[in-house]
N, C-alpha and C positions, 0 to 999 in steps of 0.2 A: 589426583587432581580433583578439586571440589566440583560439584555439579554445575554451578553457574559458569565457571571458567571452561568446563567441558562443553557446555552449550555454545558459548561464545566461539570456541575453537572449531566446533563441528558444524555450526549453522552455515548454510549456503543458500543462495538464491535459487529457487526452483523455477525452471522454465519449461517443464513438461509435467502436466498434472493428469491424474486419473479422473474419470468422470464421477467417481464416488463422492457424494456430498458429506462433509463433516457433520456430525450430529449437532443438534441444537445445544446440547450440554457442552460440547467442545467449543462451539462458537461463543457461548456465554462465558466460558472460562477465559477465552482470549479477550473479550470485552472487559471482564473483571480485572484482568492483568493490565489492560490498557489504562483503565481508570486509576491505577496505582502509580502511573507515571508522574514524575515531578514536573512542575511547571513554574515559570517565573512568578514570583510573589504569590504562589499557589492560586494563580488566576484561573486555571483549568479552562482555557479558552476554546474548548473543543466540543465537537459533536461527532458521533460515529454513526454511519449508515452501514449496516450489514446487509448486503444484497446477494441473494441466492437465485435471482431471476435472470436466467441466461439472456433473455430478450433485452432486458434493460442494460445489462453489462455489455452486450454486443452493440447496443445503441450508443454507449459511451465510446466504444472503439470506432464506430462509424463517425461519431462526432469529431474525434481526433483526425480521422482521415479527411473529412469534409473541411475542417479548419485548414489543414495543410494544403488541400487543393485550392481553396480560396486565397490563401496567403502566397501561393506560388512556390511552396516549399515541399510539395509532394514529390516523393522519390520513387524510383522503380522498385517494385517488390513490396510496396507499402500495403497493397491489397491483401497480401498473404500474411502480413504481420498482425498478430493479435496482442494488443497491449497487455492483456491478462493471461496470455498463454493458455486460454481456454480453461482456466481454473473454475471450479464449480461455485466458488464464493469470492466476492470482492468486498473488502472493508474499505469504505471511503472515509477519510479523515478530513473534517472541515474545521476551519478556524473562525472565531468571531471576527467580524470585519473591523471592529473598533479595538482589537487586541493584536493587530498584525505585527506590531513591533517585535514581539517575541515569538510569533507563530512558527517561524522556521525552526527554532530550537525546540519549542514545546511539541510540535507535531512530529519533528524528527525523532525526538526521544520516545514519543508514544509509538511511532512506527517500529523502532528497534525493540521496544518492550514487547510488542505484539509478535514480532518475528522470533524473538528468543523464547517467548512463552509457547508459541506454536511448535517450535523445534523440540522443546522439552516434552511436549505431549504427543509427538509423532507426526505432526502436520508440517507441511512445507509452505513457504511463503516467498513472494517476490515483491519488494517494495517498488512501486511504479510511480515515478514523478510525472511521466508523460501522459497525464490525463487532463491536465489543466486546459489544453486547447479545446477540448470538447465543450467546456463550460464558457468559452469565449465566443463561440460561433452561434449561428442561428438556432441551434437546438437547445441553447442554454435554458430557456424557460421550461421547456418540456422535460429536460433532464432533472432540473431542480424539483419539479412536481413529482415525477416518477420516483425519484430517490427520497422524497420527503425531506429535503434539506430545509432546515428552519430559516426563517427570515433573520437576517443579520449575520449569516454565516457564509463563508466561501469555501468551496472544495480546495484542498491543499495537496493531498496525495491519496494514493490508494494502495491496498495491499492485496495481491492475489493470494488466496488461501485454499489449500486442499492437500491431497496426498500425492507425494512424488510418484511419478510414473517412471520407474527404472532406478538405476543406481544414483546415489547422492553424488553431486558434482565434486570433483577434487579441488582442493585449494590451488589457486594459481600462484601461490607463494606471496610473501609480503616482504617489502623492502625495509628491513629493520635498521637501515643506516639513517633513516629519517627521524632521528631523535637526538637531542642534546640535553645534558643535565647541567644545571647552573646551581652554584652554591656550594 
């Protein structure tokens, strides 16, 4: 099996990270791979914030909790839940506000590119869509400032990055009946 297909087949979401920080070189390798992602009309409507500051990342988690408390959607056990599974690094992917038409596809492709690149280098990832509530609440301005999000961009998703703590999760299997061929 070629290396790309091997990475696709082996890569899993990691939800238990070691405290060890990836090196600057490893993080720059992921950013470089991210920028090779295709985008609609080559618009490249993205900005990446690589955050290794635990206090800031924990602040985003608190922002998600606060949003759910105010919205009345706070559930039991949410205090123990950490959106990033205590990963030492979080990559935030932002989209240009005037390019939102294609943002879901472009940012989704970029997130998967980062996840596969990380796996190929021995790092683990978990793509986290449940960060957006933090940027809708009262902490929005402070989080934008702390993360250095440029004007004209909105947070879209985040990727927890680090070394897996323990065994690689096993595949839950895939329903291969969900396909049809025409022609």
